[in-house]
ZAMI-90952 format. One line per 10 residues: for each residue x, y, z of N, C-alpha, C. Coordinates in nm, 2 decimals, m for minus. Layout:
! ZAMI-90952
X Y Z X Y Z X Y Z  ...
! end
This chain:
! ZAMI-90952
m2.70 m2.07 m0.76 m2.80 m2.07 m0.66 m2.85 m1.93 m0.63  m2.98 m1.91 m0.63 m3.04 m1.78 m0.61 m3.05 m1.73 m0.47  m3.03 m1.60 m0.45 m3.05 m1.54 m0.32 m3.20 m1.49 m0.31  m3.27 m1.52 m0.21 m3.41 m1.47 m0.19 m3.41 m1.37 m0.08  m3.46 m1.25 m0.11 m3.47 m1.14 0.00 m3.58 m1.05 m0.04  m3.60 m0.95 0.04 m3.72 m0.87 0.02 m3.68 m0.72 0.00  m3.76 m0.65 m0.07 m3.74 m0.51 m0.10 m3.77 m0.43 0.03  m3.68 m0.34 0.08 m3.71 m0.27 0.20 m3.82 m0.16 0.18  m3.85 m0.13 0.05 m3.95 m0.03 0.02 m4.09 m0.08 0.02  m4.11 m0.19 m0.05 m4.25 m0.24 m0.07 m4.27 m0.38 m0.01
m4.16 m0.45 0.03 m4.17 m0.59 0.08 m4.18 m0.69 m0.02  m4.16 m0.66 m0.15 m4.17 m0.76 m0.25 m4.06 m0.86 m0.24  m4.09 m0.99 m0.27 m3.98 m1.10 m0.27 m3.90 m1.08 m0.40  m3.77 m1.08 m0.38 m3.67 m1.06 m0.49 m3.58 m1.18 m0.49  m3.52 m1.20 m0.61 m3.43 m1.31 m0.63 m3.31 m1.26 m0.72  m3.19 m1.30 m0.68 m3.07 m1.26 m0.76 m2.96 m1.37 m0.74  m2.87 m1.38 m0.83 m2.76 m1.48 m0.82 m2.66 m1.44 m0.71  m2.59 m1.53 m0.66 m2.49 m1.50 m0.56 m2.38 m1.41 m0.61  m2.35 m1.42 m0.74 m2.25 m1.34 m0.80 m2.29 m1.19 m0.80  m2.42 m1.17 m0.78 m2.47 m1.03 m0.78 m2.47 m0.96 m0.64
m2.41 m1.04 m0.54 m2.41 m0.98 m0.41 m2.35 m0.85 m0.40  m2.41 m0.76 m0.32 m2.37 m0.62 m0.30 m2.39 m0.53 m0.43  m2.44 m0.59 m0.53 m2.47 m0.51 m0.65 m2.61 m0.44 m0.63  m2.65 m0.36 m0.72 m2.78 m0.29 m0.71 m2.87 m0.33 m0.82  m2.99 m0.37 m0.78 m3.09 m0.41 m0.88 m3.22 m0.33 m0.86  m3.30 m0.33 m0.96 m3.43 m0.26 m0.95 m3.54 m0.36 m0.90  m3.62 m0.31 m0.80 m3.72 m0.40 m0.75 m3.83 m0.42 m0.85  m3.88 m0.54 m0.87 m3.98 m0.57 m0.96 m4.12 m0.52 m0.92  m4.13 m0.49 m0.79 m4.26 m0.44 m0.74 m4.27 m0.29 m0.75  m4.17 m0.21 m0.70 m4.18 m0.07 m0.69 m4.08 0.00 m0.78
m3.98 m0.07 m0.83 m3.88 m0.01 m0.92 m3.77 0.06 m0.85  m3.77 0.06 m0.71 m3.66 0.12 m0.64 m3.53 0.04 m0.65  m3.41 0.11 m0.64 m3.28 0.05 m0.65 m3.25 m0.01 m0.51  m3.22 m0.14 m0.51 m3.20 m0.22 m0.39 m3.07 m0.29 m0.39  m2.99 m0.29 m0.28 m2.86 m0.36 m0.28 m2.89 m0.51 m0.25  m2.83 m0.59 m0.33 m2.85 m0.74 m0.31 m2.77 m0.78 m0.19  m2.82 m0.85 m0.10 m2.75 m0.90 0.02 m2.65 m1.01 m0.01  m2.57 m1.04 0.08 m2.47 m1.15 0.07 m2.53 m1.29 0.11  m2.64 m1.29 0.19 m2.70 m1.41 0.23 m2.85 m1.41 0.19  m2.90 m1.53 0.17 m3.04 m1.55 0.14 m3.12 m1.52 0.27
m3.24 m1.45 0.26 m3.32 m1.42 0.37 m3.47 m1.44 0.33  m3.55 m1.48 0.43 m3.69 m1.49 0.40 m3.75 m1.36 0.37  m3.86 m1.36 0.30 m3.92 m1.24 0.25 m3.95 m1.14 0.36  m3.98 m1.18 0.48 m4.01 m1.09 0.58 m3.89 m1.03 0.65  m3.77 m1.07 0.61 m3.65 m1.02 0.68 m3.59 m0.91 0.59  m3.54 m0.80 0.66 m3.47 m0.69 0.59 m3.33 m0.67 0.65  m3.28 m0.78 0.71 m3.15 m0.77 0.77 m3.05 m0.86 0.70  m2.93 m0.81 0.66 m2.83 m0.88 0.60 m2.72 m0.91 0.70  m2.69 m1.04 0.73 m2.59 m1.07 0.83 m2.45 m1.11 0.76  m2.34 m1.08 0.83 m2.21 m1.11 0.76 m2.20 m1.26 0.73
m2.12 m1.29 0.62 m2.11 m1.42 0.58 m1.97 m1.48 0.61  m1.87 m1.39 0.66 m1.74 m1.44 0.68 m1.74 m1.52 0.81  m1.69 m1.64 0.80 m1.68 m1.73 0.92 m1.59 m1.67 1.03  m1.62 m1.70 1.15 m1.54 m1.64 1.26 m1.40 m1.68 1.26  m1.37 m1.81 1.22 m1.23 m1.86 1.21 m1.16 m1.79 1.10  m1.22 m1.76 0.99 m1.16 m1.69 0.88 m1.14 m1.54 0.92  m1.23 m1.48 0.99 m1.22 m1.35 1.03 m1.10 m1.33 1.13  m1.09 m1.43 1.22 m0.98 m1.42 1.32 m0.84 m1.44 1.25  m0.84 m1.52 1.15 m0.71 m1.54 1.08 m0.68 m1.41 1.00  m0.78 m1.35 0.94 m0.76 m1.23 0.86 m0.71 m1.12 0.96
m0.76 m1.11 1.08 m0.72 m1.01 1.17 m0.57 m1.03 1.21  m0.53 m1.16 1.22 m0.38 m1.18 1.24 m0.30 m1.14 1.12  m0.36 m1.16 1.00 m0.29 m1.11 0.88 m0.28 m0.96 0.87  m0.38 m0.89 0.91 m0.38 m0.75 0.91 m0.27 m0.70 1.02  m0.26 m0.77 1.13 m0.16 m0.73 1.23 m0.02 m0.75 1.17  0.00 m0.85 1.09 0.13 m0.87 1.03 0.16 m0.75 0.93  0.05 m0.71 0.86 0.07 m0.60 0.77 0.11 m0.47 0.84  0.05 m0.45 0.96 0.09 m0.33 1.04 0.23 m0.34 1.08  0.27 m0.46 1.12 0.41 m0.48 1.16 0.51 m0.46 1.05  0.47 m0.50 0.93 0.55 m0.48 0.81 0.57 m0.33 0.78
0.47 m0.25 0.81 0.49 m0.10 0.79 0.59 m0.05 0.89  0.59 m0.10 1.02 0.68 m0.06 1.12 0.82 m0.09 1.07  0.84 m0.21 1.02 0.98 m0.25 0.97 1.02 m0.17 0.85  0.92 m0.13 0.76 0.95 m0.04 0.65 1.00 0.09 0.70  0.93 0.15 0.80 0.97 0.27 0.85 1.11 0.27 0.91  1.15 0.16 0.98 1.28 0.14 1.04 1.39 0.13 0.92  1.35 0.06 0.82 1.44 0.05 0.70 1.47 0.18 0.64  1.36 0.26 0.63 1.38 0.40 0.58 1.47 0.48 0.66  1.46 0.47 0.79 1.55 0.54 0.89 1.70 0.49 0.86  1.72 0.37 0.84 1.86 0.32 0.81 1.92 0.38 0.69
1.84 0.39 0.58 1.89 0.45 0.46 1.91 0.60 0.48  1.82 0.66 0.55 1.83 0.81 0.57 1.96 0.83 0.65  1.99 0.74 0.74 2.12 0.76 0.82 2.24 0.74 0.73  2.24 0.65 0.63 2.35 0.64 0.54 2.36 0.76 0.45  2.25 0.81 0.40 2.26 0.93 0.32 2.29 1.05 0.40  2.25 1.06 0.52 2.29 1.17 0.61 2.44 1.18 0.63  2.50 1.06 0.65 2.65 1.05 0.66 2.72 1.10 0.53  2.66 1.05 0.42 2.72 1.09 0.29 2.71 1.24 0.27  2.60 1.30 0.31 2.58 1.44 0.29 2.67 1.52 0.38  2.68 1.48 0.51 2.76 1.55 0.61 2.91 1.54 0.57
2.96 1.42 0.54 3.10 1.41 0.51 3.13 1.48 0.38  3.04 1.47 0.28 3.07 1.54 0.15 3.06 1.69 0.16  2.97 1.74 0.24 2.96 1.88 0.26 3.08 1.94 0.32  3.14 1.87 0.42 3.25 1.93 0.49 3.38 1.90 0.41  3.37 1.82 0.30 3.49 1.78 0.22 3.60 1.73 0.30  3.57 1.63 0.38 3.67 1.56 0.46 3.75 1.46 0.38  3.88 1.49 0.36 3.96 1.40 0.28 4.09 1.37 0.37  4.12 1.25 0.38 4.04 1.13 0.34 3.92 1.11 0.43  3.83 1.02 0.39 3.71 0.99 0.46 3.75 0.93 0.60  3.67 0.95 0.70 3.70 0.89 0.83 3.70 0.74 0.82
3.79 0.68 0.90 3.81 0.53 0.89 3.68 0.46 0.94  3.60 0.52 1.02 3.48 0.46 1.07 3.36 0.46 0.97  3.38 0.54 0.86 3.27 0.57 0.77 3.22 0.44 0.70  3.32 0.37 0.63 3.29 0.26 0.55 3.22 0.15 0.63  3.28 0.10 0.75 3.21 0.00 0.83 3.07 0.04 0.88  3.05 0.17 0.91 2.92 0.22 0.95 2.82 0.21 0.84  2.86 0.25 0.72 2.77 0.24 0.61 2.73 0.10 0.58  2.83 0.01 0.58 2.81 m0.13 0.55 2.71 m0.19 0.65  2.73 m0.16 0.78 2.64 m0.21 0.88 2.50 m0.16 0.86  2.48 m0.03 0.83 2.35 0.02 0.81 2.28 m0.04 0.69
2.36 m0.06 0.58 2.30 m0.12 0.47 2.26 m0.27 0.50  2.34 m0.34 0.57 2.30 m0.47 0.61 2.17 m0.47 0.70  2.16 m0.37 0.79 2.04 m0.36 0.87 1.92 m0.33 0.78  1.94 m0.24 0.68 1.83 m0.21 0.59 1.79 m0.33 0.51  1.88 m0.41 0.46 1.85 m0.53 0.39 1.77 m0.63 0.47  1.81 m0.65 0.60 1.74 m0.74 0.69 1.59 m0.69 0.71  1.58 m0.56 0.74 1.45 m0.51 0.77 1.36 m0.51 0.64  1.41 m0.49 0.53 1.34 m0.49 0.40 1.28 m0.63 0.38  1.36 m0.73 0.38 1.32 m0.86 0.35 1.23 m0.92 0.46  1.25 m0.88 0.59 1.16 m0.92 0.70 1.03 m0.86 0.68
1.02 m0.73 0.64 0.89 m0.67 0.61 0.82 m0.73 0.49  0.90 m0.77 0.39 0.83 m0.84 0.28 0.77 m0.97 0.32  0.85 m1.05 0.40 0.79 m1.18 0.45 0.67 m1.16 0.53  0.67 m1.05 0.62 0.55 m1.02 0.70 0.43 m0.99 0.61  0.45 m0.91 0.50 0.34 m0.88 0.41 0.29 m1.00 0.34  0.38 m1.08 0.29 0.33 m1.20 0.22 0.25 m1.29 0.31  0.30 m1.31 0.43 0.22 m1.39 0.53 0.09 m1.33 0.56  0.09 m1.19 0.58 m0.03 m1.12 0.61 m0.14 m1.14 0.50  m0.09 m1.12 0.37 m0.18 m1.14 0.26 m0.24 m1.28 0.26  m0.15 m1.38 0.28 m0.19 m1.52 0.28 m0.30 m1.55 0.39
m0.28 m1.49 0.51 m0.38 m1.51 0.62 m0.51 m1.45 0.58  m0.52 m1.34 0.50 m0.64 m1.28 0.46 m0.71 m1.35 0.35  m0.65 m1.45 0.29 m0.70 m1.51 0.17 m0.83 m1.58 0.19  m0.85 m1.65 0.30 m0.97 m1.73 0.32 m1.09 m1.64 0.34  m1.07 m1.53 0.42 m1.18 m1.43 0.43 m1.21 m1.36 0.30  m1.10 m1.33 0.22 m1.12 m1.27 0.10 m1.20 m1.36 0.00  m1.17 m1.49 0.01 m1.24 m1.58 m0.08 m1.39 m1.58 m0.06  m1.43 m1.56 0.07 m1.57 m1.55 0.10 m1.65 m1.44 0.03  m1.58 m1.33 0.01 m1.64 m1.22 m0.06 m1.58 m1.21 m0.21  m1.52 m1.31 m0.26 m1.48 m1.33 m0.40 m1.38 m1.22 m0.44
m1.28 m1.20 m0.35 m1.17 m1.11 m0.39 m1.04 m1.17 m0.35  m1.03 m1.30 m0.34 m0.91 m1.37 m0.31 m0.80 m1.35 m0.42  m0.84 m1.33 m0.54 m0.75 m1.31 m0.65 m0.66 m1.19 m0.62  m0.73 m1.08 m0.58 m0.65 m0.96 m0.55 m0.56 m0.98 m0.43  m0.59 m1.06 m0.34 m0.50 m1.09 m0.23 m0.38 m1.17 m0.27  m0.40 m1.27 m0.36 m0.28 m1.34 m0.41 m0.19 m1.25 m0.49  m0.26 m1.16 m0.57 m0.18 m1.07 m0.65 m0.09 m0.98 m0.57  m0.15 m0.93 m0.45 m0.07 m0.84 m0.36 0.05 m0.92 m0.30  0.03 m1.05 m0.27 0.14 m1.12 m0.22 0.25 m1.13 m0.31  0.22 m1.16 m0.44 0.33 m1.16 m0.54 0.39 m1.02 m0.56
0.31 m0.92 m0.55 0.36 m0.78 m0.57 0.46 m0.74 m0.46  0.44 m0.81 m0.34 0.53 m0.78 m0.23 0.68 m0.82 m0.26  0.69 m0.93 m0.34 0.83 m0.97 m0.38 0.89 m0.86 m0.48  0.81 m0.82 m0.57 0.85 m0.72 m0.67 0.89 m0.59 m0.60  0.81 m0.55 m0.50 0.83 m0.42 m0.43 0.97 m0.43 m0.36  1.00 m0.54 m0.30 1.13 m0.56 m0.23 1.25 m0.54 m0.33  1.23 m0.60 m0.45 1.33 m0.58 m0.55 1.35 m0.43 m0.60  1.23 m0.36 m0.60 1.24 m0.22 m0.64 1.30 m0.14 m0.53  1.28 m0.17 m0.40 1.34 m0.09 m0.30 1.49 m0.11 m0.30  1.54 m0.23 m0.33 1.68 m0.26 m0.34 1.74 m0.18 m0.45
1.68 m0.17 m0.56 1.73 m0.10 m0.68 1.74 0.05 m0.65  1.63 0.11 m0.59 1.63 0.25 m0.57 1.74 0.29 m0.47  1.76 0.21 m0.37 1.87 0.24 m0.27 2.00 0.23 m0.34  2.02 0.13 m0.42 2.15 0.11 m0.49 2.18 0.24 m0.58  2.08 0.29 m0.64 2.10 0.41 m0.72 2.13 0.53 m0.64  2.06 0.55 m0.52 2.09 0.66 m0.43 2.23 0.65 m0.37  2.27 0.53 m0.34 2.40 0.52 m0.28 2.52 0.55 m0.38  2.49 0.52 m0.51 2.59 0.54 m0.61 2.58 0.68 m0.67  2.46 0.75 m0.63 2.43 0.89 m0.67 2.40 0.91 m0.82  2.42 0.81 m0.90 2.40 0.82 m1.04 2.40 0.69 m1.11
2.31 0.66 m1.21 2.32 0.53 m1.28 2.45 0.51 m1.35  2.51 0.63 m1.39 2.64 0.62 m1.47 2.75 0.56 m1.38  2.74 0.57 m1.25 2.84 0.52 m1.16 2.83 0.37 m1.13  2.72 0.31 m1.17 2.70 0.17 m1.15 2.78 0.09 m1.26  2.84 m0.03 m1.22 2.90 m0.11 m1.32 2.81 m0.14 m1.44  2.86 m0.15 m1.56 2.78 m0.17 m1.68 2.70 m0.30 m1.67  2.75 m0.40 m1.60 2.68 m0.52 m1.59 2.56 m0.52 m1.49  2.57 m0.42 m1.40 2.47 m0.41 m1.29 2.35 m0.32 m1.33  2.38 m0.22 m1.41 2.28 m0.11 m1.45 2.15 m0.17 m1.50  2.15 m0.27 m1.60 2.03 m0.32 m1.65 1.94 m0.39 m1.54
2.01 m0.46 m1.44 1.94 m0.52 m1.34 1.88 m0.42 m1.24  1.95 m0.31 m1.22 1.90 m0.20 m1.13 1.78 m0.14 m1.19  1.78 m0.11 m1.32 1.67 m0.05 m1.39 1.55 m0.14 m1.39  1.58 m0.27 m1.42 1.47 m0.37 m1.42 1.41 m0.38 m1.28  1.49 m0.37 m1.17 1.44 m0.38 m1.04 1.35 m0.26 m1.00  1.39 m0.14 m1.05 1.30 m0.03 m1.03 1.17 m0.05 m1.10  1.17 m0.10 m1.22 1.04 m0.12 m1.29 0.96 m0.23 m1.22  1.03 m0.33 m1.17 0.95 m0.44 m1.10 0.89 m0.38 m0.97  0.97 m0.29 m0.90 0.91 m0.23 m0.78 0.79 m0.15 m0.81  0.79 m0.07 m0.92 0.67 0.01 m0.95 0.55 m0.08 m0.98
0.58 m0.19 m1.06 0.47 m0.29 m1.08 0.42 m0.36 m0.96  0.51 m0.39 m0.87 0.48 m0.46 m0.74 0.39 m0.36 m0.65  0.43 m0.24 m0.65 0.35 m0.14 m0.57 0.21 m0.13 m0.62  0.19 m0.13 m0.76 0.06 m0.13 m0.81 m0.02 m0.25 m0.78  0.05 m0.37 m0.78 m0.02 m0.49 m0.75 m0.06 m0.50 m0.60  0.02 m0.45 m0.51 m0.01 m0.44 m0.37 m0.13 m0.35 m0.35  m0.13 m0.24 m0.43 m0.25 m0.15 m0.41 m0.38 m0.21 m0.43  m0.38 m0.32 m0.51 m0.50 m0.40 m0.54 m0.56 m0.46 m0.41  m0.48 m0.47 m0.31 m0.53 m0.52 m0.18 m0.64 m0.43 m0.12  m0.64 m0.31 m0.16 m0.74 m0.22 m0.12 m0.88 m0.27 m0.15
m0.89 m0.34 m0.27 m1.02 m0.40 m0.30 m1.06 m0.51 m0.20  m0.97 m0.58 m0.15 m1.00 m0.68 m0.04 m1.05 m0.61 0.08  m0.97 m0.51 0.12 m1.02 m0.43 0.24 m1.15 m0.37 0.23  m1.18 m0.32 0.11 m1.31 m0.26 0.08 m1.42 m0.36 0.10  m1.41 m0.48 0.04 m1.51 m0.58 0.05 m1.53 m0.64 0.19  m1.41 m0.65 0.26 m1.42 m0.70 0.40 m1.49 m0.60 0.49  m1.47 m0.47 0.47 m1.53 m0.37 0.55 m1.68 m0.36 0.51  m1.71 m0.37 0.38 m1.85 m0.37 0.34 m1.93 m0.49 0.39  m1.87 m0.60 0.39 m1.94 m0.72 0.44 m1.95 m0.72 0.59  m1.86 m0.66 0.66 m1.86 m0.66 0.81 m1.94 m0.55 0.87
m1.93 m0.43 0.80 m1.99 m0.31 0.87 m2.07 m0.23 0.77  m2.09 m0.27 0.64 m2.17 m0.19 0.55 m2.09 m0.10 0.46  m2.17 m0.04 0.37 m2.10 0.04 0.26 m2.04 0.17 0.32  m2.10 0.22 0.43 m2.04 0.35 0.49 m1.90 0.32 0.54  m1.88 0.21 0.61 m1.75 0.18 0.66 m1.65 0.16 0.55  m1.70 0.10 0.44 m1.61 0.07 0.33 m1.56 0.20 0.26  m1.63 0.31 0.29 m1.59 0.43 0.23 m1.45 0.48 0.27  m1.40 0.42 0.38 m1.26 0.45 0.43 m1.16 0.41 0.32  m1.18 0.31 0.24 m1.08 0.27 0.14 m1.08 0.38 0.03  m1.19 0.44 0.00 m1.18 0.55 m0.10 m1.10 0.67 m0.05
m1.11 0.70 0.08 m1.03 0.81 0.14 m0.89 0.78 0.13  m0.85 0.65 0.16 m0.71 0.61 0.15 m0.66 0.62 0.01  m0.74 0.58 m0.08 m0.70 0.58 m0.23 m0.67 0.72 m0.27  m0.75 0.82 m0.22 m0.73 0.96 m0.26 m0.59 1.00 m0.20  m0.56 0.97 m0.08 m0.43 1.00 m0.01 m0.32 0.94 m0.09  m0.33 0.81 m0.13 m0.23 0.74 m0.20 m0.20 0.81 m0.34  m0.31 0.84 m0.41 m0.29 0.90 m0.54 m0.22 1.04 m0.53  m0.27 1.12 m0.42 m0.21 1.25 m0.40 m0.06 1.23 m0.37  m0.02 1.14 m0.28 0.12 1.12 m0.25 0.20 1.07 m0.37  0.14 0.99 m0.46 0.21 0.94 m0.57 0.24 1.06 m0.67
0.14 1.14 m0.69 0.16 1.26 m0.78 0.26 1.35 m0.72  0.25 1.38 m0.59 0.34 1.47 m0.53 0.48 1.41 m0.53  0.50 1.28 m0.52 0.63 1.22 m0.53 0.69 1.24 m0.66  0.61 1.22 m0.77 0.66 1.24 m0.90 0.70 1.38 m0.92  0.63 1.48 m0.87 0.67 1.62 m0.88 0.80 1.65 m0.81  0.82 1.59 m0.69 0.94 1.61 m0.61 1.06 1.56 m0.69  1.05 1.44 m0.75 1.15 1.38 m0.82 1.18 1.46 m0.95  1.08 1.51 m1.01 1.10 1.59 m1.13 1.17 1.72 m1.10  1.13 1.79 m1.00 1.19 1.91 m0.96 1.34 1.89 m0.92  1.36 1.78 m0.84 1.50 1.75 m0.80 1.59 1.71 m0.92
1.53 1.64 m1.02 1.61 1.61 m1.14 1.64 1.73 m1.22  1.55 1.82 m1.23 1.58 1.95 m1.30 1.69 2.03 m1.23  1.68 2.03 m1.10 1.78 2.11 m1.02 1.92 2.04 m1.03  1.92 1.91 m1.03 2.05 1.84 m1.04 2.11 1.86 m1.18  2.02 1.86 m1.28 2.07 1.88 m1.42 2.12 2.02 m1.44  2.06 2.12 m1.38 2.11 2.25 m1.38 2.25 2.27 m1.32  2.26 2.20 m1.20 2.39 2.21 m1.13 2.50 2.14 m1.21  2.46 2.03 m1.28 2.56 1.95 m1.36 2.60 2.04 m1.48  2.51 2.11 m1.54 2.54 2.19 m1.65 2.63 2.31 m1.61  2.62 2.36 m1.49 2.70 2.47 m1.45 2.84 2.41 m1.41
2.85 2.29 m1.36 2.98 2.24 m1.31 2.98 2.09 m1.34  3.02 2.05 m1.46 3.02 1.91 m1.49 3.10 1.82 m1.40  3.21 1.87 m1.35 3.30 1.79 m1.26 3.25 1.79 m1.12  3.15 1.88 m1.08 3.10 1.88 m0.95 3.19 1.93 m0.84  3.30 2.00 m0.89 3.39 2.05 m0.79 3.34 2.17 m0.71  3.26 2.25 m0.77 3.21 2.37 m0.70 3.06 2.36 m0.66  2.99 2.26 m0.71 2.85 2.24 m0.68 2.82 2.12 m0.60  2.92 2.05 m0.54 2.90 1.93 m0.47 2.81 1.95 m0.35  2.83 2.06 m0.28 2.75 2.09 m0.16 2.60 2.11 m0.20  2.58 2.19 m0.31 2.44 2.21 m0.35 2.38 2.08 m0.40
2.45 2.00 m0.46 2.40 1.87 m0.51 2.35 1.79 m0.39  2.43 1.78 m0.28 2.39 1.70 m0.17 2.27 1.77 m0.10  2.26 1.90 m0.10 2.14 1.96 m0.04 2.02 1.93 m0.11  2.03 1.93 m0.25 1.91 1.89 m0.33 1.87 1.75 m0.30  1.96 1.66 m0.28 1.93 1.52 m0.25 1.86 1.52 m0.11  1.91 1.60 m0.02 1.85 1.60 0.12 1.71 1.65 0.11  1.69 1.76 0.03 1.55 1.81 0.02 1.46 1.71 m0.04  1.50 1.64 m0.14 1.42 1.54 m0.21 1.38 1.43 m0.11  1.48 1.38 m0.03 1.46 1.27 0.06 1.36 1.32 0.17  1.38 1.44 0.22 1.29 1.49 0.32 1.14 1.49 0.28
1.12 1.54 0.15 0.99 1.55 0.10 0.93 1.41 0.08  1.01 1.32 0.02 0.96 1.19 m0.01 0.93 1.12 0.12  1.02 1.13 0.22 0.99 1.07 0.35 0.86 1.12 0.42  0.83 1.25 0.40 0.71 1.30 0.46 0.59 1.24 0.39  0.59 1.22 0.26 0.48 1.17 0.19 0.46 1.02 0.22  0.57 0.95 0.24 0.57 0.81 0.27 0.50 0.79 0.41  0.54 0.87 0.51 0.49 0.87 0.64 0.34 0.90 0.64  0.29 0.99 0.56 0.15 1.02 0.55 0.07 0.90 0.50  0.12 0.84 0.39 0.06 0.72 0.34 0.05 0.60 0.44  0.17 0.58 0.51 0.17 0.47 0.61 0.07 0.50 0.72
0.07 0.62 0.77 m0.03 0.66 0.87 m0.17 0.63 0.83  m0.21 0.67 0.71 m0.35 0.65 0.67 m0.37 0.50 0.65  m0.27 0.43 0.60 m0.29 0.28 0.58 m0.31 0.21 0.71  m0.23 0.24 0.81 m0.24 0.18 0.94 m0.38 0.20 0.99  m0.43 0.32 0.98 m0.57 0.35 1.03 m0.67 0.26 0.95  m0.65 0.24 0.82 m0.74 0.16 0.75 m0.74 0.01 0.79  m0.61 m0.03 0.81 m0.60 m0.17 0.86 m0.66 m0.19 0.99  m0.64 m0.10 1.09 m0.70 m0.11 1.22 m0.85 m0.11 1.21  m0.91 m0.02 1.13 m1.05 m0.02 1.11 m1.11 m0.15 1.06  m1.04 m0.21 0.97 m1.08 m0.34 0.92 m1.07 m0.45 1.02
m0.97 m0.44 1.11 m0.96 m0.54 1.22 m1.08 m0.53 1.31  m1.11 m0.40 1.35 m1.22 m0.38 1.44 m1.35 m0.43 1.38  m1.37 m0.41 1.25 m1.49 m0.46 1.18 m1.50 m0.61 1.18  m1.39 m0.68 1.16 m1.39 m0.82 1.16 m1.41 m0.88 1.30  m1.36 m0.80 1.40 m1.38 m0.85 1.54 m1.53 m0.84 1.58  m1.59 m0.73 1.55 m1.73 m0.71 1.58 m1.82 m0.67 1.46  m1.85 m0.77 1.38 m1.93 m0.74 1.26 m2.06 m0.69 1.30  m2.11 m0.60 1.22 m2.25 m0.54 1.25 m2.34 m0.58 1.13  m2.45 m0.64 1.17 m2.56 m0.66 1.06 m2.61 m0.53 1.02  m2.65 m0.52 0.90 m2.70 m0.39 0.85 m2.82 m0.41 0.76
m2.90 m0.31 0.74 m3.02 m0.32 0.67 m3.00 m0.34 0.52  m3.09 m0.42 0.46 m3.09 m0.43 0.31 m3.16 m0.31 0.26  m3.08 m0.20 0.25 m3.14 m0.07 0.23 m3.12 m0.02 0.09  m3.19 0.08 0.05 m3.17 0.15 m0.07 m3.04 0.23 m0.06  m2.96 0.23 m0.16 m2.84 0.32 m0.16 m2.87 0.46 m0.17  m2.79 0.55 m0.11 m2.83 0.70 m0.12 m2.82 0.74 m0.26  m2.90 0.84 m0.29 m2.91 0.90 m0.42 m2.77 0.96 m0.46  m2.73 0.95 m0.58 m2.60 1.01 m0.62 m2.62 1.16 m0.62
! end
């Protein structure tokens, strides 16, 4: 079915398929580049109104709220693991032998808290993505939303594997039967993170549909932050790995360099935690902006896009 609208430059009546919505075409009258609207309009109209139904927009807003809550649970789970590693660093640095009797039950309790928070956060994210699916289908990006929901499961597996390796301090200390599953879990977590990142496409289209292309530019800003944090995280891990390798070469038994090893781990964790907090902060702002746009959608002109 064709969309009928007018050129904002010369008023010529234009037609395009629905699949071309928000794309740019050349006006047959004046040759100017014009953005195709999401709705059909009479030739005398130059206003594009949002197409997302109010019921779908309200459900999507609830889904975005669940995503914000999942980030809060993720932050709490990170605090639980940091507490475990802080205990390990403190006890190991002071070389307390034997270990305090309260250490093992405390670590077990914190790990159980972390597991609960991690899976609760994953459930919140999956439900949040599911709530956004109807609104995403309106703007033809529901596939990205379903992909993100599946990625949330893989990300949870990756988080479990990473923490397992940190708690054992080395892949070599894991049982031989467990090591392949831990490595596969880390790979699954990386794939899941990439799949969840695709949800940015859904947010971009929801913002564009509700408030125009200028509001949708927020997703590009977040993408830049995410890529910066990912590259910085890889740099932190690489530098930490080189430092640990150097310490291991100097003292294979770890008798004299145990304290330095733990300090390197502490530095890596602090840097990674700072980068995670930065990404979470920017992501919450993007989710809140999308919620506001869905609550009060703004009609916008069928205008020419700015020159590159």
